C-alpha positions as CSV (number, residue, x, y, z in Angstrom):
1,F,65.6,-1.0,-15.3
2,L,66.5,1.1,-12.2
3,S,70.2,0.4,-12.3
4,E,72.8,3.2,-12.7
5,E,73.3,2.6,-16.5
6,F,69.7,3.4,-17.3
7,R,69.5,6.5,-15.0
8,E,69.9,9.1,-17.9
9,K,67.9,7.1,-20.5
10,K,64.7,8.7,-21.7
11,Y,61.6,6.6,-22.3
12,Y,60.0,9.0,-24.6
13,T,60.9,10.8,-27.7
14,Q,61.2,14.6,-27.9
15,E,60.3,15.7,-31.3
16,A,59.8,19.1,-32.8
17,I,56.3,20.6,-32.6
18,T,54.7,20.7,-36.0
19,P,52.8,23.7,-37.2
20,A,49.5,21.8,-37.0
21,I,50.2,21.0,-33.3
22,A,51.3,24.6,-32.7
23,V,48.0,25.8,-34.0
24,V,46.0,23.5,-31.7
25,L,48.1,24.4,-28.7
26,S,47.6,28.1,-29.5
27,Q,43.8,27.5,-29.8
28,L,43.9,25.8,-26.4
29,M,45.8,28.6,-24.8
30,N,43.7,31.4,-26.3
31,Q,40.3,29.8,-26.1
32,N,37.3,32.1,-25.8
33,I,34.6,29.5,-25.3
34,H,31.4,29.8,-23.3
35,P,31.8,27.9,-20.0
36,N,28.9,25.5,-20.8
37,I,30.8,23.9,-23.6
38,S,34.4,24.5,-22.4
39,D,34.9,20.9,-21.3
40,L,33.6,19.5,-24.6
41,Y,35.9,21.9,-26.5
42,L,38.9,21.0,-24.4
43,K,38.3,17.2,-24.9
44,G,38.0,17.7,-28.6
45,K,41.3,19.6,-28.8
46,V,43.0,17.0,-26.7
47,Y,41.8,14.3,-29.1
48,E,42.9,16.4,-32.0
49,L,46.4,16.7,-30.4
50,I,46.6,12.9,-29.8
51,A,45.5,12.3,-33.4
52,L,48.2,14.7,-34.7
53,C,50.9,13.0,-32.5
54,F,50.0,9.5,-33.6
55,N,49.4,10.3,-37.2
56,R,52.8,11.6,-38.0
57,V,54.3,10.9,-41.4
58,D,57.9,10.9,-42.5
59,P,59.6,14.3,-42.2
60,G,59.5,16.2,-45.4
61,V,56.3,14.4,-46.6
62,E,54.1,16.4,-44.2
63,E,52.6,19.4,-45.8
64,Q,53.4,22.5,-43.8
65,C,51.5,25.7,-43.8
66,P,54.0,28.2,-45.2
67,F,52.6,31.0,-43.1
68,L,53.1,29.2,-39.7
69,V,56.7,28.3,-40.6
70,D,57.6,31.9,-40.3
71,E,57.7,32.6,-36.6
72,E,57.9,36.4,-37.2
73,N,54.4,36.3,-38.9
74,V,53.0,34.3,-36.0
75,K,54.3,37.0,-33.6
76,R,52.8,39.7,-35.6
77,I,49.4,38.0,-35.7
78,R,49.6,37.6,-31.9
79,K,50.4,41.3,-31.6
80,A,47.3,42.0,-33.8
81,K,45.2,39.9,-31.4
82,D,46.5,41.8,-28.4
83,I,45.8,45.2,-30.1
84,I,42.2,44.4,-30.9
85,L,41.6,43.1,-27.4
86,E,43.2,46.1,-25.8
87,R,41.2,48.5,-28.0
88,M,38.0,46.4,-27.9
89,A,35.7,49.4,-27.5
90,E,37.2,51.2,-30.5
91,P,39.1,48.6,-32.5
92,P,41.2,49.7,-35.5
93,T,40.1,48.8,-39.0
94,L,41.7,45.8,-40.6
95,Q,43.8,48.1,-42.8
96,E,45.0,50.1,-39.8
97,L,45.8,46.9,-38.0
98,S,47.7,45.4,-40.9
99,E,49.8,48.6,-41.2
100,E,50.5,48.7,-37.4
101,I,51.8,45.1,-37.3
102,G,53.6,45.3,-40.6
103,L,51.7,42.6,-42.5
104,S,49.6,42.8,-45.7
105,L,45.9,42.8,-45.2
106,K,45.7,39.4,-46.9
107,K,48.4,37.8,-44.6
108,L,46.7,39.3,-41.6
109,K,43.3,37.8,-42.5
110,E,44.7,34.4,-43.5
111,G,47.1,34.1,-40.6
112,F,44.6,35.2,-38.0
113,K,42.2,32.5,-39.3
114,Q,44.9,29.9,-39.3
115,I,46.1,30.6,-35.8
116,Y,42.8,31.5,-34.0
117,G,40.4,29.6,-36.1
118,D,38.2,32.7,-36.7
119,S,38.2,36.0,-38.6
120,V,39.5,39.0,-36.7
121,Y,36.1,40.6,-36.1
122,S,34.4,37.3,-35.3
123,F,37.1,36.6,-32.7
124,L,36.6,40.2,-31.4
125,F,32.8,39.8,-31.2
126,D,33.1,36.6,-29.2
127,H,35.6,38.3,-26.8
128,K,33.3,41.3,-26.4
129,M,30.3,39.1,-25.6
130,E,32.3,37.0,-23.1
131,T,33.5,40.2,-21.4
132,A,30.0,41.6,-21.4
133,R,28.6,38.4,-19.9
134,K,31.2,38.5,-17.1
135,M,30.5,42.2,-16.4
136,L,26.8,41.6,-16.2
137,E,27.3,38.6,-13.8
138,S,29.4,40.8,-11.5
139,N,26.3,42.9,-10.9
140,Q,28.6,46.0,-10.9
141,Y,27.3,47.5,-14.2
142,N,23.9,48.0,-15.8
143,V,23.2,46.9,-19.4
144,N,23.9,50.4,-20.8
145,E,27.3,50.6,-19.0
146,V,28.3,47.2,-20.2
147,G,27.3,48.0,-23.8
148,L,29.4,51.2,-23.8
149,R,32.4,49.5,-22.2
150,V,32.6,46.8,-24.8
151,G,32.1,49.2,-27.7
152,Y,28.5,49.6,-28.5
153,S,27.2,53.2,-28.9
154,T,23.6,52.3,-28.2
155,S,22.1,49.8,-25.8
156,S,19.8,48.5,-28.6
157,H,22.9,47.4,-30.7
158,F,24.4,45.8,-27.6
159,I,21.2,43.9,-26.7
160,A,20.8,42.7,-30.3
161,A,24.5,41.5,-30.3
162,F,24.1,39.8,-26.9
163,K,20.9,38.1,-28.1
164,K,22.7,36.9,-31.3
165,K,25.4,35.3,-29.2
166,Y,23.5,33.9,-26.3
167,G,20.0,33.6,-27.6
168,T,18.5,35.8,-24.9
169,T,18.6,39.5,-23.9
170,P,21.0,40.6,-21.1
171,K,18.2,41.2,-18.6
172,K,16.6,37.8,-19.2
173,Y,20.1,36.3,-18.9
174,L,20.7,37.9,-15.6
175,M,17.2,36.9,-14.3
176,A,17.9,33.3,-15.3
177,Q,21.3,33.4,-13.5
178,S,19.8,34.7,-10.3
179,Q,17.2,31.9,-10.0
């Protein structure tokens, strides 16, 4: 086993990453999950990867998502994600976004859902709320400032959105954190 003739022998197979595995890996890398459930989410994704690795079928038999086979489309969708995150306070409309990345509106919506597991604006909402939560926890900003920085023109809209996501108002959330 340790002799010279086996020195360069691999004891594993190196296979191509399937589109399904690529999606799960992308979801792991770009997760935007509340810290309370992060461990559970990661465990679930690891189990999903293991299942995908051990449940392989013969090449050619596997159904591939035609959208994910085109790497250029995947790059454009990632660019769309970067754009909405950069302009979180004033995001472009879906039509403007699709024109900016050079994909049809339909392909943008379908591809974003396939890669990130969520619609564009739902993904953006989760990111805004996570950013807002971190800003509040830093104690550097008040509720109105946080709301404005993440794109809400009025504090009442921000408070309603925060409550929708976390089940409590920003002030009550901060009070619970400080106890």
